[in-house]
C-alpha positions in Angstrom: 222.6 0.6 34.3 221.1 0.7 37.7 218.4 -1.8 36.7 221.1 -4.1 35.2 223.1 -4.1 38.4 220.0 -5.0 40.4 219.2 -7.9 38.0 222.8 -9.2 38.3 222.7 -8.9 42.1 219.4 -10.7 42.3 220.8 -13.5 40.0 223.8 -13.8 42.3 221.7 -14.3 45.4 219.6 -16.8 43.6 222.6 -18.8 42.6 224.0 -18.6 46.2 220.7 -19.7 47.5 220.6 -22.6 45.1 224.1 -23.8 46.1 223.3 -23.5 49.7 220.0 -25.4 49.2 221.8 -28.2 47.3 224.1 -29.0 50.3 222.7 -31.1 53.1 224.3 -31.2 56.5 223.7 -34.1 59.0 224.9 -33.8 62.6 224.3 -36.3 65.3 225.7 -38.6 68.0 226.3 -42.3 68.0 226.1 -44.3 71.3 225.9 -48.0 72.3 223.3 -49.7 74.5 225.0 -48.5 77.6 224.6 -44.9 76.4 228.4 -44.7 76.0 229.7 -42.8 72.9 231.0 -45.0 70.1 234.4 -43.7 69.0 235.5 -44.1 65.3 232.1 -45.3 64.0 232.0 -45.1 60.2 229.2 -42.8 58.8 228.8 -43.2 55.1 226.2 -42.4 52.4 224.8 -45.7 51.1 226.0 -46.3 47.5 228.7 -43.7 47.6 232.2 -43.2 48.9 231.3 -40.1 51.0 231.5 -40.4 54.7 233.1 -39.5 58.0 233.7 -41.0 61.4 232.6 -40.1 65.0 235.0 -38.3 67.4 235.9 -39.2 70.9 232.5 -38.1 72.1 230.6 -40.0 69.5 229.6 -36.9 67.5 229.8 -36.5 63.8 229.1 -34.0 61.0 228.5 -34.9 57.4 228.0 -32.3 54.6 227.1 -33.6 51.1 225.6 -32.4 47.8 223.7 -35.7 47.5 220.1 -35.1 46.6 217.6 -36.0 49.3 216.3 -38.3 50.4 219.3 -40.6 50.9 220.4 -43.2 53.4 223.4 -43.1 55.7 224.9 -46.3 57.1 226.5 -46.3 60.6 228.9 -49.2 61.1 231.4 -50.2 63.7 233.4 -53.4 64.4 231.5 -55.5 66.9 228.3 -53.6 66.5 225.3 -54.2 64.2 225.0 -51.7 61.2 222.3 -49.0 61.5 220.7 -47.3 58.5 218.9 -43.9 58.7 217.0 -42.1 56.0 217.8 -38.4 55.6 215.2 -36.1 54.0 216.9 -32.8 54.8 219.3 -30.9 57.1 219.5 -32.7 60.5 221.3 -31.4 63.6 220.2 -33.8 66.3 220.3 -37.3 64.9 220.6 -39.8 67.7 221.8 -43.3 66.7 222.0 -46.2 69.1 224.1 -49.2 68.0 223.6 -52.7 69.4 226.3 -55.3 70.0 226.8 -57.9 67.2 228.0 -61.3 68.3 228.9 -62.3 64.7 232.4 -60.9 64.0 232.9 -63.0 60.8 233.1 -60.0 58.6 236.0 -58.3 60.4 238.4 -57.0 57.7 242.2 -57.2 58.1 245.2 -56.4 55.8 248.2 -57.8 57.6 248.0 -61.4 56.4 248.2 -60.9 52.7 248.8 -57.1 52.5 245.3 -56.7 50.9 241.9 -56.3 52.5 240.3 -59.7 53.4 237.9 -61.1 55.9 239.7 -62.4 59.0 238.2 -65.9 58.6 239.6 -66.1 55.0 243.1 -65.2 56.1 245.7 -67.9 55.6 247.3 -67.2 59.0 246.1 -66.4 62.6 245.6 -62.7 63.2 244.9 -60.9 66.4 243.3 -57.4 66.1 242.9 -54.6 68.6 240.2 -52.1 67.6 239.2 -48.7 68.9 236.8 -50.3 71.4 239.6 -52.2 73.0 241.8 -49.2 73.0 239.2 -47.1 74.8 238.7 -49.8 77.4 242.4 -50.1 78.2 243.2 -49.3 81.8 247.0 -49.1 81.2 248.9 -45.9 80.9 249.4 -46.8 77.3 247.2 -49.0 75.1 250.4 -50.6 73.8 250.8 -52.4 77.1 247.5 -54.2 76.5 248.9 -56.2 73.7 249.8 -58.7 76.4 246.1 -59.5 76.5 246.0 -60.8 73.0 246.3 -64.5 72.4 249.8 -65.9 71.9 251.6 -62.7 72.8 254.4 -62.4 75.4 255.4 -59.0 76.7 258.6 -58.0 78.5 258.3 -54.7 80.4 261.8 -53.1 80.4 260.5 -49.8 81.9 257.4 -47.7 81.8 258.0 -46.7 78.2 259.9 -49.7 76.8 257.7 -52.7 76.2 259.1 -55.6 74.0 256.6 -57.8 72.2 257.3 -61.4 71.2 255.0 -64.1 69.7 257.3 -67.0 68.7 260.6 -68.4 69.9 262.9 -66.6 72.3 262.6 -62.9 72.9 264.1 -60.2 75.1 264.2 -56.5 75.5 266.1 -56.2 72.3 263.9 -58.4 70.1 265.4 -58.0 66.6 263.3 -60.9 65.3 260.0 -59.0 65.6 258.9 -56.3 63.1 256.7 -53.4 64.0 255.2 -51.2 61.2 253.6 -47.8 61.8 251.4 -47.0 58.8 253.6 -49.3 56.8 256.8 -47.7 58.0 259.3 -49.7 60.1 259.8 -47.7 63.3 262.7 -49.7 64.7 265.5 -47.6 66.2 268.2 -47.3 63.4 271.2 -47.9 65.7 269.5 -50.6 67.8 267.7 -52.5 65.0 264.7 -53.5 67.1 261.4 -51.8 68.0 261.5 -49.6 71.1 257.9 -50.1 72.1 255.5 -47.2 71.5 258.1 -44.5 72.3 257.9 -43.3 68.7 254.7 -45.0 67.9 251.1 -43.7 67.4 249.3 -42.0 70.3 246.0 -43.3 71.7 243.9 -40.5 70.2 245.3 -41.2 66.7 245.3 -45.0 66.6 242.7 -46.6 64.3 243.5 -50.3 65.0 246.4 -52.7 65.7 246.9 -56.0 63.8 249.3 -58.7 65.0 250.4 -61.8 63.1 252.0 -64.3 65.6 254.8 -66.3 63.9 256.8 -66.0 60.8 255.8 -63.4 58.2 259.1 -63.1 56.3 257.5 -63.8 52.9 255.7 -60.5 53.0 257.6 -58.4 55.5 261.3 -59.3 55.1 263.8 -61.6 56.9 263.5 -60.0 60.3 259.8 -60.9 60.7 260.2 -64.5 61.7 259.0 -64.0 65.3 256.0 -61.9 64.3 254.7 -58.7 62.8 252.7 -55.8 64.3 250.9 -53.3 62.2 249.8 -50.0 63.8 247.3 -48.0 61.7 246.5 -44.4 62.4 243.4 -42.4 61.7 242.9 -40.8 58.3 242.4 -37.0 58.7 239.8 -37.1 55.8 237.7 -39.5 57.9 238.5 -38.2 61.4 238.8 -34.4 61.4 238.3 -32.3 64.5 240.0 -31.7 67.8 240.5 -34.3 70.5 242.2 -34.1 73.9 242.9 -36.6 76.6 244.3 -36.5 80.2 245.2 -39.6 82.2 246.4 -39.8 85.8 247.3 -42.5 88.3 250.0 -43.9 90.7 252.8 -46.4 90.5 253.9 -48.4 93.5 256.8 -50.7 94.4 257.7 -52.6 97.5 261.0 -50.8 98.1 262.2 -47.2 98.6 260.3 -46.3 95.4 257.1 -46.1 97.4 254.1 -44.5 95.6 254.7 -42.0 92.8 252.2 -40.2 90.6 252.1 -40.6 86.8 250.2 -38.8 84.2 249.9 -38.2 80.4 248.4 -35.5 78.2 247.5 -36.0 74.6 246.1 -33.8 71.8 245.0 -34.4 68.2 243.9 -31.9 65.6 242.6 -32.8 62.1 241.3 -30.5 59.4 240.0 -31.0 55.9 239.9 -28.3 53.2 237.1 -28.4 50.7 236.8 -26.8 47.3 233.4 -26.7 45.6 232.1 -29.2 48.0 234.9 -31.7 47.4 237.6 -32.6 49.9 241.0 -32.1 48.4 243.6 -31.8 51.2 243.7 -32.7 54.9 246.3 -32.5 57.7 246.6 -33.8 61.3 248.7 -32.9 64.3 249.4 -35.0 67.3 251.2 -34.2 70.6 251.7 -36.5 73.6 253.5 -36.1 76.9 254.0 -38.6 79.7 255.7 -38.0 83.0 256.4 -40.4 85.9 259.2 -41.9 88.0 260.6 -45.2 86.8 261.8 -48.1 89.0 264.6 -47.6 91.5 267.5 -50.1 91.7 268.2 -50.3 95.4 267.9 -54.0 96.1 271.2 -54.9 97.7 270.5 -58.4 98.9 273.2 -61.0 98.3 273.5 -64.8 98.4 277.4 -64.8 98.5 279.3 -66.6 101.2 281.7 -64.4 103.2 280.3 -61.4 101.4 280.6 -59.1 104.4 278.3 -56.1 104.9 277.1 -53.4 102.6 279.9 -51.0 101.9 282.7 -53.5 102.7 285.2 -54.7 100.2 284.0 -57.7 98.2 280.3 -57.2 99.0 278.3 -58.4 96.0 274.8 -56.8 96.2 272.2 -57.3 93.5 272.1 -53.7 92.3 275.8 -53.0 93.0 278.3 -53.3 90.1 282.1 -53.2 89.9 282.7 -54.2 93.6 283.3 -58.0 93.1 287.0 -57.8 94.0 287.4 -60.3 96.9 284.2 -62.3 97.1 285.7 -65.6 98.3 288.2 -65.8 101.3 290.6 -68.6 100.3 293.6 -69.3 102.7 297.0 -70.4 101.3 296.7 -73.8 103.1 293.3 -74.4 101.5 294.7 -73.4 98.1 297.8 -75.7 98.5 295.6 -78.7 99.5 293.3 -78.0 96.6 296.3 -77.9 94.2 297.7 -81.2 95.5 294.4 -82.9 95.3 294.0 -81.7 91.7 297.5 -83.0 90.8 296.8 -86.4 92.3 293.4 -86.5 90.5 295.1 -85.7 87.3 297.6 -88.5 87.6 294.9 -91.0 88.5 293.0 -89.9 85.4 296.1 -90.4 83.2 296.6 -93.9 84.5 293.0 -94.9 84.0 293.1 -93.5 80.5 296.3 -95.5 79.7 294.7 -98.7 80.9 291.5 -98.1 78.8 293.6 -97.4 75.7 295.6 -100.7 76.2 292.5 -102.8 76.6 290.7 -101.2 73.6 293.8 -101.7 71.4 294.1 -105.4 72.3 290.4 -106.0 71.6 290.6 -104.2 68.3 293.7 -106.1 67.2 292.0 -109.5 68.0 288.9 -108.5 66.1 290.8 -107.3 63.0 293.0 -110.4 63.0 290.1 -112.8 63.1 288.5 -111.0 60.1 291.6 -110.5 58.0 293.3 -114.0 58.5 290.7 -116.0 56.5 290.8 -113.5 53.6 294.6 -113.6 53.4 294.8 -117.4 53.6 292.3 -117.8 50.8 294.2 -115.4 48.6 297.5 -117.1 49.3 296.0 -120.6 48.7 294.8 -119.4 45.3 298.2 -118.1 44.3 300.1 -121.2 45.6 297.6 -123.5 43.7 298.2 -121.7 40.5 302.0 -122.0 41.0 301.8 -125.7 41.7 299.7 -126.2 38.5 302.3 -124.4 36.4 305.2 -126.3 37.9 303.5 -129.7 37.3 302.8 -128.9 33.6 306.4 -127.7 33.2 307.9 -130.9 34.7 305.6 -133.1 32.6 305.6 -131.9 29.0 302.9 -134.3 27.8 300.5 -133.7 30.7 297.1 -132.0 30.2 295.0 -129.7 32.5 293.0 -132.7 33.6 296.3 -134.4 34.7 297.2 -131.2 36.6 293.8 -131.1 38.3 294.2 -134.7 39.3 297.6 -134.0 40.8 296.3 -131.0 42.8 293.4 -133.0 44.1 295.7 -135.9 45.2 297.2 -136.1 48.7 300.6 -135.2 47.3 299.3 -132.1 45.6 297.4 -130.9 48.7 300.5 -131.4 50.9 302.5 -129.4 48.4 299.9 -126.5 48.5 299.7 -126.6 52.3 303.5 -126.4 52.6 303.5 -123.4 50.3 300.7 -121.6 52.2 302.3 -122.1 55.6 305.7 -121.0 54.3 
């Protein structure tokens, strides 16, 4: 029994050793030519669907049961792909990626709702990738959408940015659709996007695609000024912990002065594996932003007789509800204005009457000149027929030829003329 237990225990350790030996772990760092970390680079095993992405520091860790040797492919939009052969466990793999000027293979999904190369898209697409997000100097990457071609941005406040690409737009742009991972994040009661207040944080954004112009065929009737697709990171591809702290100052040329602003962000992603296979993943994001928004203390006015600040009727730019006596109009001036308006009204009435009389006469003469020939021809035809009938009745033996001869004679013509004039 003792010997059997030792044998089973030895077999167990052999199996554990075999399982441990069959898994290969690759750890490393990805940077560009300037030795800056490449965030969100794809690390995949060539010929398989296994892979991961780099974190905010450019680090990555990939564990696989793929038999060695195998090749991993490191790819990133705007950078040339790099391939590395792995022969065993690696903990310090350093990868340097060089810039690629050929961006023809950039993949987008917003134009047709399926993956396609950006040059094969039937419409114009502007894309903001993680590299552009990282280089953003704004307090929120969302504000940098104004740097994309064909985009107009209206800044309502520090946290409310309205995007427009076609036609007329304002703070409440109901004609522009914004989707966050395929979900419309417009405020239900307002029916328009409220910027990035309830959007995706900077640590969790994967890319942003923007279609300037109408996209109603694919995204509904509200998308005829444009469509914005915000795609977040997949926790299966981007696990780990990330944190970010930003600080700065805001300044205005009034009593606002200089005020500090700052933001703090955190992202946590975790993947659970069973028997070497990933089966569930979660992520958690938290963002906080604090600052002092603009101060409405501009009381300048362009009104005449507006008085001074605090007096009745003063109409300052940032004062509301005080426009009670803006203009000082005396009773004499008001009476003169009323008399002048009455005289002007009478003059206008006389002029209109003369115009109507002249137009009526001209129209009457024109109609008469056109109607008279038509009426005379019709009456002549009727009188001629009556003269013919009368001639045949008075001369029982007469024929139609005799009647025509009589009508053509001077007597017949005089008889017809007398009938027409009568």
